[in-house]
FILO-751223 format. One record per atom (N, C-alpha, C): y, z, x. Coordinates in steps of 0.1 Angstrom, whole numbers, plus 5000, padded with zeros to 4 digits. Atoms other than C-alpha are relative to their C-alpha. Example, Ala and Ser with C-alpha at 12.3 -4.5 7.8 and 13.67 -1.06 7.14 Angstrom:
2
498850005009
495550785123
501250005009
498950004991
498950715137
501150084992
! end
This chain:
269
498949984990
843179348231
501450014994
498750005006
846079308207
500650144999
499549865002
846279688202
500150075013
500049944986
846179758240
501249955008
499050044990
849079768264
499450035014
500649984987
847679718299
501150045010
499049964990
849579918326
499350015013
500749994987
846879938353
498849905000
501150094998
844379678366
499250055012
500849954989
841579808388
498849915002
501150094998
838979578404
499150055011
501049994989
835879618424
500249895010
499850104990
835679418456
498849905000
501250094998
832179278464
499449954987
500650055012
830879048437
500949994989
499050005011
833979088416
501349935004
498850064995
837279018433
499749905011
500350084989
835678868464
498949894996
501150105002
833678538463
498950035011
501249984991
830378508482
500449995015
499650014986
832278408514
501050115004
499149894997
834378728512
501549974999
498650045002
837578548502
500550024986
499449995014
839978588472
500649864997
499450135004
840878268454
501550004998
498550015002
844478148453
500450034986
499749975014
844378158415
499950154997
500149855003
843178518413
501150075007
498949934993
845678628439
501349984993
498850025007
848478468420
500050074987
500049935013
847378618387
500350155002
499849864997
847278968402
501450035005
498649984995
850678928419
500949984988
499250015012
852078808386
500050124991
500149875008
850779118369
500850115006
499149904993
852479328395
501449984997
498650035003
855679148390
500450034986
499749965014
855379228353
500050154998
500049865001
855279598362
498750074999
501349945002
851579658360
499450045014
500649954988
849879868387
498749935002
501350074996
847079668405
499450085011
500649934989
844579858426
498649965001
501450034997
841079838441
499250134997
500949895001
838180058431
498749965006
501150064992
835380008456
499250115007
500849914992
832580178474
500449995015
499650024986
834180058507
500950115005
499149914994
836080278531
501449935001
498650054999
839880238537
500049885009
499950114990
839480018568
499549874996
500550135004
837379758551
500549964986
499450045013
839279758518
501449975001
498650025000
842879768528
500549865004
499650144997
842979418543
500249924987
499950075013
842479288507
501250054992
498749955006
845279518494
501249935006
498950074993
847479368520
500149864997
500050145004
846479018512
500649984986
499550015014
847279078475
501450054999
498649955000
850579238485
500150114989
500049905010
849779548464
501050125003
499049894997
852379768482
499350135004
500649874996
851680138487
499250064989
500749965011
849380158458
498850105004
501249924996
846680438458
498749914997
501250075001
843280278464
498850104997
501149925003
840080428449
498849955009
501050044990
837580428478
498850094999
501249935000
834080548485
499550044986
500549985014
833180508448
500750124994
499349895006
835880758439
500150135008
499949884991
835381008467
501350025007
498849994993
838680928482
501049914993
498950085005
841980808468
501250015010
499150004989
844380698495
501049884999
499050105002
847680508495
499849895011
500350124992
847380158510
500849995012
499150014988
850380168533
500350135007
499749874993
851380528540
498850075004
501349944998
847680628541
500050144995
500049865006
848580948522
498850014991
501249975008
845481098507
500450094989
499649925011
845881228472
498750074993
501249945004
842181308465
498949985010
501150024991
839181368487
498950104997
501249915001
835681508482
498949955009
501150034991
832981518508
498750074997
501249935000
829381608511
500150125009
499949894991
829181958526
499149985012
500750024987
827981978562
498650054999
501349945002
825082198552
499149914992
500850095008
823881958525
499749875008
500250124993
824281658548
498950025011
501049974990
822181818576
498750014994
501349985006
819481918552
499449864995
500450145004
819381558538
499549925012
500450084988
819281408573
498750045006
501349964995
816281618582
498949944992
501050075008
814381468553
500049865004
500050154997
815581118562
499349985013
500750024987
814381168598
498550024999
501449975003
811081308586
499349884994
500650125007
810481008563
500249875007
499750124993
811880748586
500849904992
499250095009
814380608561
501249955008
498750054995
817280388571
501150064992
498849945006
820580548564
501250005009
498849994992
824180548576
501050094993
499049895005
826980808572
501449955002
498650045000
830680748565
500850135002
499249894997
832980998581
501449965005
498750034996
836780968584
500249855003
499850144999
836780588579
499249945012
500950064989
833980528605
498650014995
501450005004
830380438599
499150045012
500949954989
827680628620
498649974996
501450045002
824080518624
499250055012
500849964989
821180638645
499649885009
500350124992
820380278656
500649884993
499550125006
821679928651
498949914996
501150085005
818879788630
500549884993
499750125007
818779468611
500950024988
499249975011
820279628580
501550035004
498749964994
823179768601
500849875004
499450124995
823879428617
500549924989
499550085012
824079258583
501250064994
498849935006
826479528571
501249975008
498950024992
828679478601
500649864998
499650135003
828779108595
500849984987
499550015013
829579148559
501450064999
498849925002
832379408562
501049995012
499150024988
833779308597
500350145006
499749874993
833479668610
498850025010
501049974990
831579808640
499650144998
500649865002
829280108635
499950075013
500249914988
828980398659
498550045001
501449974998
825380428672
499950145007
500049864995
824580798678
498650045005
501449964996
820780808685
499650124992
500649885007
819081138677
501150104996
498949915004
822481318675
500549974986
499750045014
822981138642
499550104990
500649915009
820681388625
500650145000
499349875000
822881678634
501549985000
498650035002
826281548623
500850134999
499149885001
829081808628
501049994989
499050015010
831481668602
499449964987
500550035013
831081638565
500249854996
499950145003
830381278554
500749984986
499550045013
832181098525
498849964991
501250045007
828880948516
499049955010
501050064992
825580818529
499649874992
500650125006
824080468522
498749975006
501350034995
820480388525
499649864995
500350145004
819080028524
498549975000
501450055000
815779888514
499849924987
500250075013
814179718484
500450104989
499749925011
815179848450
498950104996
501149925004
811779988443
499950125010
500049904990
811780178476
501150104999
498849925001
815280308471
499950094988
500249925011
814380438437
499050125003
500949904995
811480628453
500750105008
499249914991
813880778479
500950084991
499149935008
816380868452
499350124992
500749905008
813781058431
499550115009
500449904991
812481228462
501250105004
498849924996
815981348472
500450094988
499749925012
816681468436
499050114998
501149905002
813381658435
500250115010
499949904989
814081838468
501450075000
498649955001
817881878463
500649984986
499550025014
818381908425
501550034999
498649995004
821981858413
500950025012
499149994988
823381838448
500849875003
499450134997
824281468450
500249914988
499950115010
825481178429
499449875007
500650124995
823680848433
500549884992
499750125007
824580488424
499649885009
500450134993
823780128434
501349915000
498950104999
826579898447
499449865001
500850124999
823879638451
498550054998
501449965001
820079648443
499450055013
500549964987
819479708480
500950105007
499149914994
822279958486
500050134991
499949875007
821680318474
501150095006
498949924995
824880518477
499850154996
500349865002
824480898480
501450075003
498649955000
827781088473
500050154996
499849865005
829081438465
499750004985
500349995014
827981548430
501349984992
498950035009
830281428402
501049895005
499150114995
831981158424
499649874993
500250135005
832280818407
501349924999
498750085001
834780528404
500750044987
499449965012
835380638368
500850135001
499449874998
836180988378
501349985008
498950034991
838480858406
501249944992
498950075008
840380628382
500650094990
499449905010
840880908356
500950095007
499149914992
842381128383
501249925003
498850084996
844680838394
500849984987
499250025012
845680778358
500950124997
499249885003
846781138354
501250015010
498950004990
848781108386
501149904996
499150115004
850480788373
500550014986
499749985014
850780918337
499749874992
500550125007
848780618325
498750054992
501249975008
846180658297
498849915004
501250084997
842580538305
500049874991
500050115009
842980308275
500949895004
499150104995
845780138293
499649935013
500550064988
843580028321
499149884996
500950115001
841779698325
499250015013
500849994988
838779728349
499049895001
500950114998
836579468365
498950045009
501149974991
833079508380
498849924997
501250085001
829679358385
498750085002
501249934996
827279638396
499950144993
500249875006
825879978386
501150105003
499049904997
828480168405
501449974993
498850035008
831180008382
499850054986
500249965014
829580148350
500950124997
499249885003
831480478353
501449964997
498650055004
834780278351
499949954986
500150065013
833480108320
500050114989
500149895010
832880448303
501250094999
498749925000
836480578308
500849984988
499150045011
837880408277
500949895003
499250124996
839380128297
499549884993
500450135004
839279768287
499149955011
500950034989
836179698308
499549854999
500450145000
835279348319
498949985011
501150034991
831979248335
500149865005
500050144995
831778948357
498849924995
501150085005
829678658347
498750005009
501149994991
827478718378
499350144999
500549875002
826779078367
498649994993
501350005007
823279178355
500250024985
499949985014
822579188318
500350144996
499749865003
822579568319
501450045001
498649974998
826079578333
500849934989
499350075010
827279318309
500050074986
500249935013
825979518279
500950124999
499249885000
828179808289
501549974999
498550044999
831479608291
500549964986
499350055012
833979538264
500049854999
499950144999
834179178276
499349955012
500650064989
832378938299
500949885004
499250114996
834378688320
499149915009
500750104992
833478398343
499650085013
500549944988
831778468377
501150025010
499149984989
833478578409
500349875007
499850134994
833078218421
500949914991
499350085010
834878088389
501350064996
498749945003
838078298390
499950084987
500149925012
836778538363
501150104998
498949905002
839478798370
501349934996
498850085003
842278538369
499949964985
500250045014
840878408336
500450114990
499749895009
841078748319
501550045001
498649954998
844478848334
501049904994
499150105005
846078518325
500050004985
500250025014
844678518290
500550134992
499749885007
845178888280
501150095005
499049924994
847679038303
501449935002
498850084997
850178768312
500649924989
499550085011
850578608278
500750094990
! end
């Protein structure tokens, strides 16, 4: 770390910045606010949409910082809501995928303009609503003929079943989508080439910050693209062994103020 000057800190939300109860500890909040006071840009890089991410930006008092949302598919300012980058799945690709989903009977939900659409409010959807404090729009059979291009789809099941679905989609629609896991039971289906790492690199260019001047925090597979940007990558103590192996450093868990520990030790001293 001695040869690095950190100018931007980017953190994942679930399992990283947020504790199991969905809160941010006072120590972590103070560390990030002190980093901002020192002139460092602090932002969020999350699979979440604007509406379920911005409350945490507001709690941290991040100002009008650009947030990396939808795993890099959207970069939007926290206060002004100005969009500086957006990439969606084409309507044609979305409809074709949804026909396969309907045929196979897979659970899936679509994200369009900061709203979540579902064919029915199943147990997976109810759990998601409780976790993110958002209300989905139930469309019934009309869901499978969406008129607008989604930012992403999310399918939920066991990891083994989701891997089977991913391979099936890749075989039928080769090189049309990007896939990642934000959780072993959450398969995220996005426009091709979209990732948190790609989104952060775009943001760095906008801010004239080098990727090597970033410190990034994550705990899941969808954070690995951030780790490969050249940033000082930090895996949380609760991350899997595979994620930890890809990081420059490993910190304490999200329950043990892992972010605060690294920021205090390597950025604020």
